[in-house]
C-alpha positions in Angstrom: 104.1 74.9 173.3 102.3 71.9 171.9 100.9 69.7 174.7 100.6 65.9 174.7 97.1 64.6 175.4 96.9 61.0 176.6 100.3 60.1 175.1 101.9 56.6 175.5 105.4 58.0 175.8 107.0 61.2 177.0 109.2 63.7 175.3 112.2 62.6 177.4 111.6 58.9 176.4 111.4 59.8 172.8 114.7 61.9 172.9 116.4 58.9 174.6 114.9 56.5 172.0 116.3 58.4 169.0 119.7 59.2 170.5 122.5 56.9 169.2 124.7 55.3 171.9 127.4 57.6 173.4 125.9 60.6 171.7 123.7 63.5 172.8 121.0 65.5 171.0 120.8 69.2 171.8 117.4 70.3 173.0 115.5 72.7 170.8 112.1 74.2 171.9 110.7 74.3 168.4 111.8 70.7 167.7 110.3 69.6 171.1 106.9 71.1 170.0 107.1 69.0 166.9 107.9 65.9 168.9 105.0 66.5 171.2 102.6 66.7 168.3 104.1 63.5 166.8 103.7 61.7 170.1 100.1 62.7 170.2 99.5 61.5 166.6 101.5 58.3 167.2 99.4 57.5 170.3 96.1 58.0 168.5 97.6 55.9 165.6 98.1 53.0 168.1 94.4 53.4 169.1 93.3 53.4 165.5 95.4 50.4 164.5 94.2 48.3 167.4 90.7 49.5 167.9 91.4 50.1 171.6 92.3 53.0 173.9 95.3 52.4 176.2 94.8 55.4 178.4 92.4 55.6 181.4 89.1 57.4 181.3 85.9 57.5 183.4 82.6 57.1 181.6 79.1 56.1 182.5 77.5 53.6 180.1 73.9 52.4 180.0 72.8 48.8 179.4 69.6 47.0 178.7 68.4 44.6 181.4 69.7 41.2 180.2 67.8 37.9 180.4 70.7 36.0 181.9 72.0 38.5 184.5 75.2 39.0 182.5 76.4 42.3 181.0 78.9 42.0 178.2 81.0 45.1 177.5 82.1 46.4 174.1 84.9 48.3 175.8 87.7 47.4 178.1 86.7 47.8 181.7 89.3 48.3 184.5 87.4 49.1 187.6 83.7 49.8 188.6 82.9 53.1 190.4 79.2 52.7 190.7 76.6 50.3 189.3 72.9 51.4 189.5 69.7 49.4 188.9 66.9 50.7 186.7 65.3 52.5 189.6 68.5 54.4 190.4 69.4 52.3 193.5 73.1 51.3 193.8 74.1 47.7 193.4 76.9 46.7 195.8 80.1 45.2 194.5 79.4 42.1 196.7 76.4 41.4 194.4 78.4 40.7 191.2 81.7 39.5 189.9 83.8 40.8 186.9 85.2 38.4 184.4 87.7 37.1 183.6 88.4 36.5 187.2 92.2 36.9 187.4 93.0 39.1 184.4 92.6 42.6 183.0 90.8 44.2 181.4 87.3 42.9 182.2 84.8 42.0 179.6 81.7 41.0 181.5 79.7 41.7 184.7 77.8 38.7 186.1 75.5 38.8 189.1 76.4 36.3 191.7 74.4 33.1 192.0 73.7 34.0 195.6 72.7 37.6 194.9 69.4 38.8 196.2 69.4 41.7 193.7 66.8 41.7 190.9 67.1 43.9 187.9 64.2 46.3 187.6 63.1 48.8 185.0 62.9 52.6 185.3 59.8 54.6 186.3 58.3 54.0 182.9 58.9 50.2 183.3 61.4 50.3 180.5 64.2 47.7 180.4 66.1 49.5 177.7 69.4 51.1 178.7 68.4 51.5 182.3 71.4 49.9 184.1 74.0 52.6 184.6 77.7 51.5 185.0 80.1 54.3 185.9 83.7 52.9 185.6 87.3 53.3 184.7 87.8 52.2 181.1 90.9 51.5 179.1 93.3 48.6 178.2 96.0 47.6 180.7 96.8 43.9 181.4 98.4 44.8 184.7 96.0 47.3 186.0 95.9 46.2 189.6 99.7 46.1 190.0 101.5 48.3 187.5 99.1 50.8 185.8 99.4 53.5 188.4 102.7 54.5 190.0 102.9 56.7 193.1 105.1 59.8 192.3 104.5 61.9 195.5 101.9 63.7 197.4 100.5 67.3 197.3 102.0 69.6 199.9 98.9 71.7 200.3 95.2 71.0 199.9 93.5 71.7 196.6 90.6 73.6 198.0 88.7 74.3 194.7 88.0 72.6 191.4 89.3 75.2 189.0 92.9 76.1 190.0 95.3 74.4 187.5 98.3 74.4 189.8 99.2 72.2 192.8 102.2 72.2 195.1 103.9 68.8 195.4 106.0 67.7 198.3 109.7 67.7 197.8 111.2 64.5 196.3 108.4 63.9 193.8 109.3 62.1 190.5 107.1 63.9 188.0 108.4 64.7 184.5 109.2 68.4 184.3 108.2 68.5 180.6 104.6 67.5 181.4 102.4 65.3 179.3 101.8 62.7 182.0 98.4 61.3 182.9 97.9 61.8 186.7 95.4 60.6 189.2 94.5 62.3 192.5 91.7 60.4 194.3 89.3 59.8 191.4 90.3 62.9 189.4 92.4 62.7 186.3 94.8 65.5 185.3 97.2 65.7 182.4 100.3 67.6 183.4 101.4 70.6 181.3 104.6 71.3 183.2 106.4 70.9 186.5 108.6 73.6 187.7 110.3 72.7 190.9 107.5 71.5 193.2 104.7 73.3 191.3 102.6 71.1 189.1 100.5 72.8 186.4 97.7 70.8 184.8 96.3 71.2 181.3 92.7 71.0 182.7 90.8 69.8 185.8 88.6 66.8 185.7 90.1 65.4 182.5 89.2 62.1 180.6 85.7 62.1 181.9 86.6 62.5 185.5 85.1 65.1 187.8 87.2 67.9 189.2 87.2 67.7 193.0 88.9 69.1 196.1 91.8 67.1 197.6 93.3 67.0 201.1 96.8 67.8 201.9 99.2 64.8 201.4 96.8 63.2 198.9 98.8 60.7 196.9 99.5 61.5 193.2 99.8 58.7 190.7 101.1 58.6 187.2 99.7 56.3 184.5 102.2 53.8 183.1 101.3 52.5 179.6 102.2 48.9 179.0 105.8 48.5 177.9 105.1 47.2 174.4 102.5 50.0 173.8 105.1 52.5 175.0 107.7 51.0 172.6 105.2 50.9 169.7 104.4 54.5 170.1 108.0 55.5 170.2 108.7 53.6 167.0 105.7 55.1 165.1 106.7 58.6 166.3 110.3 57.8 165.2 109.1 56.9 161.7 107.1 60.1 161.4 110.0 62.2 162.8 112.5 60.7 160.4 110.2 61.1 157.4 110.5 64.9 157.9 114.1 64.5 156.7 113.4 62.5 153.6 113.1 58.9 154.9 110.6 57.0 152.8 107.6 55.6 154.6 105.6 53.0 152.7 102.4 51.3 153.8 100.9 47.9 153.3 97.3 46.7 153.5 96.4 43.5 155.3 93.0 41.9 154.9 91.6 40.4 158.1 88.2 39.3 159.5 88.2 42.7 161.3 88.6 44.6 158.0 91.5 46.2 156.1 94.4 47.0 158.4 96.8 49.6 157.0 100.3 49.4 158.6 103.4 51.4 157.7 105.7 49.0 155.9 108.7 50.7 157.5 107.7 49.5 160.9 109.8 46.5 162.1 108.3 43.1 162.4 108.1 43.3 166.2 106.0 46.5 166.0 103.5 44.9 163.5 103.3 41.8 165.8 102.4 44.1 168.7 99.6 45.7 166.6 98.2 42.3 165.7 98.3 41.1 169.3 96.1 43.9 170.6 93.7 44.4 167.6 90.1 44.2 168.7 88.2 41.6 166.7 84.7 42.6 165.8 
């Protein structure tokens, strides 16, 4: 079975998307494997066309000590986990603010004007790449309110960092087919399947997170891609799926300040508008 890694739609959503009104499509395991692969390819195509990643990941990035107490990110920041000075000491969240103030993602960290923290170099007195920022990265405009949806709790503690299965409490709302990005505490897991109340993950500590133990009744959250990114992925996957049966797929090249953007001509206007909206300008 092909597994979806960091997909922006699920197998169930795709089947619903391509099914005409008042009709049904019989499930086929071989066809489902093809669809899963197409969802993965379509999701990465969205990343390539926009120059962004719309799935969550944890990563530590190092920065030079700035002259103006502002760190500008070349990536989309969602939430800070730890921020360390050049000497390895932690800088409290009360000492800085993230900008823009009321929107996501964040593009800049600025020390407060009343902060008593002074940036210092490392043990060699170097100022180069000595500020370490460990954070959640990815693009989501509603990160604080809609990015993570609670889908249940674990019915038994996860006592080690290697076991790929977890028992969910009854009444959970996980997708049985898998492929969902899940969060338990600060650990990311991508589901492979859900049989009854037994969740099986593809790996522990995925997307840069660290595998950890989790207490009984720890909440489980599922990542919810933004609606237009979800719809764009569905449409790109649909175009690829239909091309297997002879539908022609043309491409067009658009020249922009960011470079040459190659877009399937068969994508509808709305899909191309979504791509242009989220394209990173460099």
